[in-house]
ChimeraX commands (.cxc) that place a marker at each C-alpha (Angstrom):
marker #1 position 11.99,48.64,-57.15 radius 0.5
marker #1 position 12.32,47.77,-53.48 radius 0.5
marker #1 position 12.25,44.33,-51.92 radius 0.5
marker #1 position 8.92,43.08,-50.65 radius 0.5
marker #1 position 10.29,42.78,-47.12 radius 0.5
marker #1 position 11.70,46.33,-47.07 radius 0.5
marker #1 position 9.71,49.37,-45.99 radius 0.5
marker #1 position 9.62,52.38,-48.31 radius 0.5
marker #1 position 11.54,54.40,-45.73 radius 0.5
marker #1 position 14.29,51.78,-45.49 radius 0.5
marker #1 position 14.48,51.53,-49.28 radius 0.5
marker #1 position 14.82,55.33,-49.58 radius 0.5
marker #1 position 17.59,55.36,-46.98 radius 0.5
marker #1 position 19.42,52.53,-48.75 radius 0.5
marker #1 position 19.18,54.35,-52.08 radius 0.5
marker #1 position 20.50,57.56,-50.49 radius 0.5
marker #1 position 23.47,55.67,-49.04 radius 0.5
marker #1 position 24.22,53.94,-52.36 radius 0.5
marker #1 position 24.13,57.25,-54.22 radius 0.5
marker #1 position 26.93,58.52,-51.98 radius 0.5
marker #1 position 29.24,55.65,-52.95 radius 0.5
marker #1 position 32.24,56.43,-55.07 radius 0.5
marker #1 position 32.68,54.48,-58.32 radius 0.5
marker #1 position 35.34,52.36,-56.58 radius 0.5
marker #1 position 32.93,51.55,-53.74 radius 0.5
marker #1 position 30.24,50.58,-56.24 radius 0.5
marker #1 position 32.67,48.32,-58.07 radius 0.5
marker #1 position 33.79,46.70,-54.79 radius 0.5
marker #1 position 30.15,46.06,-53.86 radius 0.5
marker #1 position 29.46,44.52,-57.28 radius 0.5
marker #1 position 32.44,42.18,-56.89 radius 0.5
marker #1 position 31.34,41.20,-53.39 radius 0.5
marker #1 position 27.78,40.46,-54.55 radius 0.5
marker #1 position 29.10,38.44,-57.48 radius 0.5
marker #1 position 31.36,36.41,-55.19 radius 0.5
marker #1 position 28.45,35.82,-52.81 radius 0.5
marker #1 position 26.24,34.60,-55.66 radius 0.5
marker #1 position 28.98,32.23,-56.84 radius 0.5
marker #1 position 29.44,30.87,-53.32 radius 0.5
marker #1 position 25.69,30.23,-53.02 radius 0.5
marker #1 position 25.67,28.47,-56.39 radius 0.5
marker #1 position 28.67,26.35,-55.39 radius 0.5
marker #1 position 27.05,25.40,-52.07 radius 0.5
marker #1 position 23.82,24.45,-53.82 radius 0.5
marker #1 position 25.65,22.33,-56.38 radius 0.5
marker #1 position 27.72,20.71,-53.62 radius 0.5
marker #1 position 24.50,19.82,-51.74 radius 0.5
marker #1 position 22.93,18.31,-54.88 radius 0.5
marker #1 position 26.09,16.55,-56.10 radius 0.5
marker #1 position 28.28,15.69,-53.08 radius 0.5
marker #1 position 30.24,13.12,-55.11 radius 0.5
marker #1 position 31.91,15.80,-57.27 radius 0.5
marker #1 position 35.57,16.62,-56.67 radius 0.5
marker #1 position 36.56,20.28,-56.35 radius 0.5
marker #1 position 37.78,20.29,-59.96 radius 0.5
marker #1 position 34.54,18.71,-61.18 radius 0.5
marker #1 position 32.57,21.29,-59.20 radius 0.5
marker #1 position 34.56,24.07,-60.88 radius 0.5
marker #1 position 33.89,22.51,-64.29 radius 0.5
marker #1 position 30.16,22.21,-63.66 radius 0.5
marker #1 position 29.93,25.80,-62.47 radius 0.5
marker #1 position 31.72,26.97,-65.64 radius 0.5
marker #1 position 29.15,25.07,-67.69 radius 0.5
marker #1 position 26.23,26.51,-65.73 radius 0.5
marker #1 position 27.45,30.11,-65.56 radius 0.5
marker #1 position 29.02,30.52,-68.99 radius 0.5
marker #1 position 27.89,27.56,-71.07 radius 0.5
marker #1 position 31.48,26.60,-71.85 radius 0.5
marker #1 position 33.33,23.33,-71.60 radius 0.5
marker #1 position 36.37,23.63,-69.31 radius 0.5
marker #1 position 39.69,23.73,-71.18 radius 0.5
marker #1 position 40.98,20.45,-69.75 radius 0.5
marker #1 position 37.90,18.64,-71.15 radius 0.5
marker #1 position 37.89,20.17,-74.64 radius 0.5
marker #1 position 40.58,17.95,-76.12 radius 0.5
marker #1 position 38.73,14.75,-75.18 radius 0.5
marker #1 position 35.66,15.66,-77.26 radius 0.5
marker link #1:1,2 radius 0.2
marker link #1:2,3 radius 0.2
marker link #1:3,4 radius 0.2
marker link #1:4,5 radius 0.2
marker link #1:5,6 radius 0.2
marker link #1:6,7 radius 0.2
marker link #1:7,8 radius 0.2
marker link #1:8,9 radius 0.2
marker link #1:9,10 radius 0.2
marker link #1:10,11 radius 0.2
marker link #1:11,12 radius 0.2
marker link #1:12,13 radius 0.2
marker link #1:13,14 radius 0.2
marker link #1:14,15 radius 0.2
marker link #1:15,16 radius 0.2
marker link #1:16,17 radius 0.2
marker link #1:17,18 radius 0.2
marker link #1:18,19 radius 0.2
marker link #1:19,20 radius 0.2
marker link #1:20,21 radius 0.2
marker link #1:21,22 radius 0.2
marker link #1:22,23 radius 0.2
marker link #1:23,24 radius 0.2
marker link #1:24,25 radius 0.2
marker link #1:25,26 radius 0.2
marker link #1:26,27 radius 0.2
marker link #1:27,28 radius 0.2
marker link #1:28,29 radius 0.2
marker link #1:29,30 radius 0.2
marker link #1:30,31 radius 0.2
marker link #1:31,32 radius 0.2
marker link #1:32,33 radius 0.2
marker link #1:33,34 radius 0.2
marker link #1:34,35 radius 0.2
marker link #1:35,36 radius 0.2
marker link #1:36,37 radius 0.2
marker link #1:37,38 radius 0.2
marker link #1:38,39 radius 0.2
marker link #1:39,40 radius 0.2
marker link #1:40,41 radius 0.2
marker link #1:41,42 radius 0.2
marker link #1:42,43 radius 0.2
marker link #1:43,44 radius 0.2
marker link #1:44,45 radius 0.2
marker link #1:45,46 radius 0.2
marker link #1:46,47 radius 0.2
marker link #1:47,48 radius 0.2
marker link #1:48,49 radius 0.2
marker link #1:49,50 radius 0.2
marker link #1:50,51 radius 0.2
marker link #1:51,52 radius 0.2
marker link #1:52,53 radius 0.2
marker link #1:53,54 radius 0.2
marker link #1:54,55 radius 0.2
marker link #1:55,56 radius 0.2
marker link #1:56,57 radius 0.2
marker link #1:57,58 radius 0.2
marker link #1:58,59 radius 0.2
marker link #1:59,60 radius 0.2
marker link #1:60,61 radius 0.2
marker link #1:61,62 radius 0.2
marker link #1:62,63 radius 0.2
marker link #1:63,64 radius 0.2
marker link #1:64,65 radius 0.2
marker link #1:65,66 radius 0.2
marker link #1:66,67 radius 0.2
marker link #1:67,68 radius 0.2
marker link #1:68,69 radius 0.2
marker link #1:69,70 radius 0.2
marker link #1:70,71 radius 0.2
marker link #1:71,72 radius 0.2
marker link #1:72,73 radius 0.2
marker link #1:73,74 radius 0.2
marker link #1:74,75 radius 0.2
marker link #1:75,76 radius 0.2
marker link #1:76,77 radius 0.2
view
């Protein structure tokens, strides 16, 4: 499935390039995309909740991404 803003020719070329990647290159790309998604989520949360400290931001992201309570908060429950 190609993006709506991508021509069929561009999508074919992109697929051809991706097929040439080694497993290590694919893994690197996956890590980079994951890091990018986390940075976007963090920026969005920061914009919505500017009062949060860095640690509180980390805690909230853990809750949102993984549904877990951060370790430092578990003992106070």
